N, C-alpha and C positions, 0 to 999 in steps of 0.2 A: 698494735694490730695493723698489719700492712694495709689491709683493705680499708680500714678507718682512715688512715692518713691519706691514702690515695683519693678517697672520697672527698676529703676537705679540699684537695687541690683540683678536684674535678677531672682527674686523670683516670678514674677507675675503669678497669677492663670489664667490670660487671654491669655496665649499663645503668638502668634505672632501679636496681635493687636498693632496698633501704640499707642503712649503715650496718645493722646487725647481720643482715643476709650477706652483705659484702664481706664482713669480717669472718663469718662462718666459712664462706667459700674460699677464703684466702689462706686458710690454715689446714694443713694436712697433718695428721698424727701418725707416728710410727712407734713401734715397739722393738725391743731387742730381738724378738722372735722373728721379725720380718727379714732379718739378714742371717742367712745360714750357710752360704757358700764361702768357704775360706779362700783367700788369695794364696796361690801356689807358685813356687818358683819354677822356672823352666828346667827340665831335665834333658839336656842336649844329647845325652847318650842314647835316649830313646826316640829321638826325632829322626825318622828315616824316610818320610814322604812329606810333601806339602800338606796333606791332610792332617798328619800327626802334629805338624807345626801349628796349624791353625787350631786344632783341638787344644793344644797347650796354651795358645793365646787366649782362648776362652776361659781357661782356668787361672792363667797368670794375671790377667787383667792388664793394667798398664794403659788405660785410657783408650786410645784408638784401637789397640789390639782387640779389646772386647767387642768393639763395634765391627771390626772386620770379621770376627767369628760369627757374630750375629747376622751380618750380611750374607755370609756363606750359607748359613742355615736357611735364611729366607729364600735365597736364590735356588738352593738345592731343592727345596720343597716345591717352588713354583715351576722350575724347569722340568721336574718329573712329571708335570701335568700337561705339558705342551701338546702331546699327542691326543689328549682328550677333547672330545667334541665340545665346542663352546668355551674353551679356555684360551684367553689371550695372554701372551707374554710379550710385552713391549720392550724394546731396546732403543734408547736414544743416546746420542753422543755427538760431540763437535768434530769437525773435520781434522783438526790439528793432529789428533792421535793417529790418523791414517797416514800421516807423513813419517811416522815412526813404526817400529816393529810391533807396537801395540795393535796395529791392524790385525795381527795374527790372532788376537783374542776374538775380534769380531768375526774374522774369517772362520775360525773354529766353531764359534757359536752358530753361525749360519750353516756351515757344512753339517752340523749335527741337528739342525732345526730346533735348537734350544729356545729360540725366540721366533715368533711368527708374525711380527709387525715391527718395522724399523722406522725411526724418525731421525733424520740427520740433516746436515747442511750441505750446500752445493759443493763445497771444497772436498767432501768425501769422494764425490765422483771424480773431481779433478785429480786428487792424489792417487786414487785407485787405478784410474786409467793410465796416468803418467807413469806410475811405478810398475805397471804391467810391461811397459815398453822401454823404460829407462830406470837407471838407479838414482836414488838420492844418497847423500853422503854425510858422514859425521862431521860436525863442526864444533863450535864453542859459543857460549853466550857472550864472551868478551871479545870477539873478533871485531875488526874495524869495518863498520858497515859502509862507509864511503868507499873504501878500498874494494870491498866485495862488489858493490854496485858498479864500479868502473870495469870490473871483470865479467859482468853479467851473471853474478852469483847472488842468489837470493837467500837470505837467512831466515829460517823459521825456528826460533829458539836456538837450539844447538844442532839443527839440521841444515845442511846446505843443499839448495835446489838450483842447479844451473838452468839458465833460460831454456836451453835445448831439451832439458828434461821436463819442462812444464809447459809453458804457453805454446812453444813451437810444436812439440809433439802432439799436443791436444788438437791444435788446429789442423795438423796434417791427418790425424786419425778420425776426428769426430765429424768434420764437415762432410767427408764422403759417406760416413754412416748415415747422416741426416738425409742425404740425397736418396740413399737406398730405402730408408725408412718411409720417406714420402712416397716413393714409387710403390712400395708394398701396400701402404694404407690406401693409396689411390686405386689399387687393383681390387681391394677387398671391400671398401665402403666408399665408392666414388661420390655418393651424394653429399656426404658430410665427412670429409677425410679426417678431421681433427677432433671430432666429437669423442670424448672419452679418453683422449690422449693427454694424460697428465704425467707427473713425475714417475708414478708407478710403471706405466707403460713404457716411458722412456728408459727407465733403468733396466727393465726387462729386454727391451729391444737392443740396448747397447751391450748388456751382458750376454745375450745370445751370440754376439759377434766376438766375444772374447773366449778363446779356447784355453787360456792359461788358468790352471786351477789355483794359482796364488792370488787370483783376483777376487775381491769381495763381490763385485757385480756379477761375475760368472756364476757364483753359487746362489746369489739372490735370484738370478734369472732361472737357473736350473731347478730350484725348488719353488719358483713362483711365489716368493715371499714379498708381500707388499713393502716397498721402501719408499717412504714419502719424503719429499724435499720441499718443505713449505716455502723456503727462500731460494727458489731455483735460479733466479736471475743473479744471485750474489756470488759469483764465482766465474772461473774460466769457462766451464760448460755453459753457463748462462750467456757468456759472451759469444760462444759458438752458435747458440740458438739465435741470438740477435743477428749475427752475420748471415746465418742461413736465411733469415727472414728478409734480409736486404735483396737477396736474389729471388726469393719465393714469397711475395708479399701476403699470400693467403695462409702462410704457416702460423699456427697458433698452438699454444699449450693450454689445455683445459684443466686448470688447476683445481676447479671445483669437482672434477672427476675423482681426484684424490680424496676430497672431503667426503664424497659419497661412499667411497670404499671404507673409510674410517667410520662413518656413520653406521653403515651396514654391520661392520665388525662389532662396534661398541653396543648397539642396541640389541644384538642377539647374543652377547656374551653372558655366560652364567658365572664366569670368573675373569678377573682381569688383574694382572700383575705387571710390575715394571722394574727395570734397571735403568736409571737415568744418570748418565755420566755428564758432569758439567751442568749447564743451564741453558739460558737463552731460548731461542725459538723451538729447539728440539724438545727440551723438557716441557716447555709450556704447551706444545701441541699434545703431548701425552696426557698431561693432567687436564687440559681443556676438554678433550673428548670424553674422558672418564667421569667428568662431572655429571654427564647426562645419564649415567647409570649409578648415581649416588656415590661414586668414588672408586679408587683402586682397592683391590682386596689385599694387596701387599705391595711394598715399594722399598727399593734400595736406592739411595743417592750417593754419589761420589762427587766431591767438590773441594776446591781449594779457596773458595770465595767466602768472605765474611758476610754476615747478615746485617751489619749495622747500617749499610747504605741502601737497604730496601730492594736490592737486586734480586731477580729470580734465581740467578746462579747461586746466590748466598742464602736464599730463603730455605730454612729447614723444612722438612716434609710435614711436620706437625702444623705449620702454617696453612698448608693446603687443606687440612681437615675443616678449617673455618669456611672454606669456599665450597665444601662438598666434593672436593677432587680426590681426597683419600678418606676412606671410611674411618670413623672413630676407633673401631675395634681392629683395624688392619695392622698387622705387624709391619713396622717400618723402621728404618735406621739410615742416618746420614754418616758416611765415613769421610772424615776430613783428610784429604791427602792427594798426592799426585796419582792420577789414574794410570800413568805409565809404570808405576810401581805396584799399585794395588790390583789392577786387572790381571797382570800375570800371575800374581799369588793366588787370586781367586780361580783363575782358569786352570792352574796347575792341580788344583783340588777338584773343581767341578767337572773338569773334562778328563779326569783320570779314568783309565779303563777299569 
């Protein structure tokens, strides 16, 4: 009995239960009748859409394929409710994906208003603005980084970001924007210019200045979707904010204004669902706020991280149940794999007309 042996070693996950109770809880019984869905082979002749492919993944199994189909079903159900009053659909992701064409998944999701609250990192702003004005380029993981650095070429995985396409363009574009934003706020609330000016207001103010419909910020601002950047100083945009403050010492970012927005959304939500890509601060901010309403009602995670090191990126969603951040009855699944592969597959199905 597993529970009995764990009890002897004092490692038991069942706390102060006696030995019999521990043993009872560590054993689950099954019968042959519990398993009724047969494994089916793919029939490629009948696959004519991404949806039909994922439908066959559900029937074929094959480990992660089953999880991807489950994720599609959970997301399809939650996204169908986004327009309903009191339904939150959270989207969190790391910035690196916005340096690739996977930004197109987030762009389409925001255009369609499939999600109504976004948590990401500062680099998302960096890459979105930079790619609005300049191109990034295909590279390779095995390029010589010393040689690249000597040429002013920055490598992000297998993407090449020349200096002029990143820091230089951001400084030239963002600093004048910040001067304009300060003038506007001084005219509208002169007594306390920066009260309420968090990352949500910053994203909208910058997005209002981008007319390019290939920009994520453009659509975030157009639909006034709250996009919260908890680590706003950790990126090139953060550096621009710091440089602006050198000339304008009264400049402040009211990061607690973002938390007030999230608080208001969370406490009034009748349902709350999430797609969390990767981990770190973005994922944690989603589950942190949802603990105050007894947890998410459904959740999908995508990650390449293992859980053996205790990282949040690797933590499976079932762990969040113990913290009250996901409800015990909530449908949830973690799909292990590269989001630059999985998100386009999901998007091709979920965003199909």
